[in-house]
N, C-alpha and C positions, 0 to 999 in steps of 0.2 A: 504494500500500500504506500502511495506517494505521500510524503510529509508536506503539508502546505505551509509555506513561509508566512511570517507575520505580515510582510508587505502584500502578499497575495490575498491573505485573509481580510485585510482592511480595504483592498481595492474594490471599487464598485463593479458590480456585474452589469454589463451593458445590455440593454434590451435590443432586440433585432431591429435594425433600420433607424435607430435613434440618431446615431452619428451622421449617417448619410442625409437624413432629413434636416438636421440642424445645419450641416454644411450647405445644403440646398437653400435654406432660408437665408443664411448669411450671404451666399453668392447673389441671391436675388436683391439683397439690399446694398450690393456693391462693395462688400468687404473682401479684399484680396488676400488677407491674412487672418486665419482662424485657427486657434488651438484650444485644447481642453486641459484643465487642471483639476485635481481632486480638491474638494472643499475641506481641506485639512488645515488646522491652525498653522500659521507661518511663524514658528517659534523663533527662528534666527532673525527674521525681519523685525519681529516684535522686540527682541533684545537690543538690536541695533538702534531702533527708533527710540526706545525708552532711554538708552544711553545718551543719544543725541539730545533728548529733551532735558535729561538731568544735567548735562554739560552746558546747557544754554544755547545750543546751536539752532534751536527752533524758536528762540525768543521772538515775540512779536505776533505769533500766530496763536492767539489765545484759545482758539477752539481745540487745539491739539493738547490734550491732557493725557495722563496715564490711562484713564478709563477709555478715552476715545481710541487710543492706539491699541489697547487690548481688544476692543471690539473690531477695529479695522483690520486686524490680523487674524480674524476668525470668521470665515465665510458663513459658518453655521449660525453665527450671531446676526450677520447681515440678513440671512434668510433662514429661518428655523427649518431644520431638516434638510438643508442643502447637502447634496452629495457631489455636485460638480460645478465648476465655473467655466463658462465659455468666454474666452478672451478674443477680442476682435480688434483689428488695427487698420487705420487708414493712413497712407503716406501723406506728408505735409510739406515736402521740399519742393515748392514751386520755384521755377526759374525767376530771376529778377525781371521786373517789368522793363519795357523799352524806355530809353531816356538817359539822361546824364546820371552819373554816379552821385551819391549824396555829399561828396566831399566839397567843402567850400573852396572857392578859388578867387583870389583878389578880393574885390568888394561885393561879390555875389552873395545874396542871402544864403544862410546855412540851411541844410536839410537834416532831419533827424533819421534815426534808425528804429524800425519796428521789427520785432522777432517774426520770423517767417510764418509761424502758425497763426499769428494775429493779423495778418495782412488782408485776410478775406473775412468770410462769415464766421461767427462764433461757433466753434466746434461743438459746443454743447447742443446747439440748435440743429447741427448736422447729425450728431449721434443719436440724440434722444428719440426722435420718431422711429428711426431704424431699429434701435434696441428694443423699444417698447413693442413694436410689431412682432419682433422675434419672440419676446417674452409672452405676448398675448397668444401667439400661435402655439407655443409650447403648452400653455395652459389649456387651450381649446382642444388641441389634437391629442395630447397625451394625458390630460387630467393631472398634470404635475404643477407644482408651484414654480414660479420664476420671477426674479426681480432684477431689474437692469440699473446700471449706474455708469456715469462717465468718471468724473473725479470729485464730484460734490458729495457723494455718499461715503459713509465710513467703511471703505474697503480699499486696501493698498493694492492697486492693480499692477504696479511694476513688478514687485516680487512674485505675485501670482503669475504674471506673464512669463517671468523667467523660469518658474517651475514647469510651465506648459511647453517650453521650448520655442516660443516665438523669438526670443533673443536671450542675451545675457546682460547682466548689470555691469556696465563699464565703469572705469575709474572716474568718469564724470558723474556717476550715479544714474546716468540715463540708461534706458533699455536700448541695447544695440541689436538691430535686426539684420541678419544677413541680406545683402542687396539693398537695404534702406538705411542702415546705420541708426543714428538716434532720431531720424526724421519720421517718426510715426506718432500718431495719437491713439490712445487706448480707450476701449469701452469694455464692459464686462456684464455678463448675465449669469447670475447664480441660479441654480435650479435643483430641485429634488430629483431630477432625472439622474439615473446612473449611467455615466458616460466614461469609458476608460480614459485615463489621463494620457497625454502625450509625454514622452520623456524629455527632460531638460537637455539643452545643448551642452556639449563638452567643449566649450570655447571660453577663452579669457582674452584680456587685452595684452597679455604677455608683458614685454618690457616697454611697450608704447606709453609715453607720458605727454602726448601732444596736447590733450585737453587741459592737463594740469599747468603746463607752460603757458597756454593761451589765455587762461583766466586772468583778467586785468587786476582783480582785487585779491587774489590768493584765497578765494573761497573754497577751493579744493585742497584737501590735505596733500602733503608731498608724496604720500604713498598712494593717494587716490581712494576712491570708494567712500569718502567722507566729505560731505558738503556742509559748510557753515553758512546758514541762511543770513546771518548778521553781516556777512561780507558779500552776499550775492546780489548782483545787479538786478536780476529778475525779481528777486524778493522785494527789493526796495522800490523798484519802479511799478510794481503791481500790488503787492500786499501791504507794504508799509503805509500807514495812514498819517504818519508824523514826518518830522524833518529827516532828511537823509544826512547821516553823519558827515560833518564838514570835511574830515580827512579822506573820505571815500569819494566825494563829488568829483575831483579832478580825474579820477580813474574811470568814470562812466562814459567818457567820450561823447558820442552823439546818440547813445541809446535813450529812447524815451518810453519804450514799453518792452520789457523783456530783454534778453541778451542771447545771442547765438554764438558767442566766441568759442566756447568749448565744443559746441556741436559742429561748427565750421571746421574746427581743427581735426575732428575725428576722421580717420581714413576709411572707416567702414561705411560703404555705400556712398562715398564722396562724389562719385560721378553720376549718381542717379537723381534726376530732376523730376521724378514722377510725383504727382500730387492730385488729391481729390479736387475736382473743379471748384468747389466752394472755397477752397483755401488759396486760390490763385488771385493775386491782386489785379484789380481792373485797371489801375493806372500807377504812375510813379508816385503820386501823392498817397496811395494806400500803403506803400512800402517805405518811402522816404519823403514824408511831407515837409514842406517849407515851414520852418519853425516859427518865425516871428508872427505870422498871421494867427497861429494857434493861441497866442496870448490874448487875443481879442475875444475868444469864445466865452460867453456867459453860460450858465447852466443849461438853458434851453438850446442854445446853438451847439454846445458840446453834445447833448443827447441827439439832436437832429443829425449831426455829422457822423456820429459813431454808433448809432442805434444798430443793434444786431451784430456788433463786432466785439471781440474780447476786450478791447480798450475800455469799454464801459466799466470793467472790473476795477480800474484804477481810480475811477470817479474824476470829476472835473478838476477839483483842486489838486489831487495827487498827480494827475496828468500834466497840468500846467506847471507844477513844481518840477517835474521831470524835464519839461521843455526849457525852463529857466536854466537848469543845470547843463543841459546840452548846448544851449546858446553860450553859456559861459565858457564851455570847453571848445566849441567849434565855430562860434559866431564871429562876424566881422563888424567893423564900425557901422556897416549898413544896418545891422541888427540892433545897435545900441538904443535907438529911440523906442523900440518895442519893449526893451527891458526897463528903461526909465519909466515908461508909462505903466508897466506892471507893478511899480512901487506903490501905486495907488489901487491895486486890485482889492476886491472886497474880501479876499481870503488871506489871513495872516500867513498861511503856509506858502502862498505864492509870493507875497510881498517880501518875506524873508529870503527866499531863494533867489528872487530877482536882485536883491541887494548883493548877495554873494556873487551872482553871475556878472553884475556890472563890474565889480572889482576884478574878477577872474578874467573877463574879456579884456579889460584895459591893461592888465598886467601882461597879457599875451600880445597886445597891439601897442605896447609902450613905445616902440621905435617909430610908429607912424605919426603923421601930423595930428595934433589934438583936434577933437571935434569942436564944433561951434559952442555946444552946451557942455560946460565942464561937469562931468559926472559927479565929482566930489561935492560941488555946490548943490546939485539936485539931491544927493544923499543927505547932506547936512540939513537942507530945508525939510526933507521928509522926517528926519530925526526929531525936529522941533515939534511936529504934530503927532508923531506916532506914540501910541499908548500901549501897544501889545509888547510884553516882555521879550518874547522870542524874536519879534521883528526888530526891536530896538537893539538887541544883542547882535543880530546880523548886520544892521546898519553900522554899528560901531566897529565891528570886525572888518566890514568892507572899507570903511574910511581908513582904518589902520593899514589895510592892505594897499590902498591907493597911495598913502603917504610913503610906505616902504618901497613901493614901485618907483615913485618919483625920486626918492633919495638914492636908490640903486642906480637909476638912470643918470642922475647928476654925477655920481661918483665915477661912472664909466666914461663920462665925457672928458675930453682933454682940457 
C-alpha cells in the first residue's frame, strides 16, 4: 500500500473540468496569464510583513496592522472555506507615447513623470468587472463560493502569485514574470473550489542588483528583497498625505505619481512592450504632463482631468505637492511664476512645497540672469501673512537656502 505524503494529503482534489472551465473564463475576459495557488496560510510572507511593520518600514500606512497582515496572509480568512486562489495578471508596459521626451531643455517648461501603470485607466476599474464575472460564474455553475479582489482587499496577492508560479519575488520586491518582468498587474479570486495548485518557479535574481543600484533614494536594502516605504518615491507620491521629507525631495527628480526606476532597471522582460489597451496613454500629457499648468487645478478641475485614473489616489493637494517638488528639481525660470503663484494656494501642503521648490529651482539656475521678480522678496512678503506653522517653516528654510545660494555665488566670482 502506497504511503500518502503530508503534502498530498493536504492538496485539494480537483473536480473534473474545473481547471479547464476557469481557464476558459479567464481567457474570455482577456487574461493572458492565469495560475492557481492553494488557499494555505502564507506563513513566510506573514513573518516578513510583521517584521517590516515592527521595524517601521511600513510607517504611514495606518490600515496595515498586525491583525490586518494576519488576515491578509490567510486566504481562508478572506473567504471562509477557501481551498484555492486563482491568480490573474494583465501586462502594463505600454510603449511611451509619441512626442518629445519629458526632459527640460533651455527655457522650455518642464514635464513630469507618471508611472506606466497610471498613465491610462484605473486598473481597479479594468479588473473589477472581469473578476466579478468570473466569481459570479463560479458560483452559478459550480455552486461554490468565490470572492474577487485586486489590491484593496486584505489579501497579499504577490506572495500568492509567487506560490502559483506566475513569477518570483525579485530583489525589488516586485513579482517578476517570465517574458513580462515586473510589468504586470495582479487580481485574485479565492474560491471553495478544489483546484490543484501550480508549482512555484525555481528562479531567482541571482547576482543581479540593477534594481537596487537604480533606486534614487536607497529604499531597497543592499541585499534586496526588503523595501523601506519611508524612502520610496511611490509611497510618498501616492500614499503619503503629509509633507515629503525635505532631505528626500531632491532625489525625486520629475516623478509626480509613482516611480518606475527599479522596474526600468530590471532585465527580465525588458524588451516586451505589451500592455492591456486600457493602460496605454492616449497622449504625451497622460505620461509626461507639463507641470506648471497643473498648479492651477482646483479640486473640481483636478477631478475632471483625472477622473477614472489612478492619480485620483493621491488627491488634489498631494498631487500638486508632488508637482511642486518636480518643478523644483527639473523646472526652468519659465516655470518660476507658477511656483510663486502656488505660494498662495488654498492648501498649506502645496504652499509649503512651493516655497521649497522656489529655492531649489533658483539654486539650480543660480548662474542664469535673475528674473524680473526677485523670488526672495515674494517669499518674504508671503512670510509676513502666513499663519500655518508648516508653511512658515518652509518659507524660512527657503529664504535661508536662497541666501546660501547667493553667498556661494558671490564667493565663486573673481
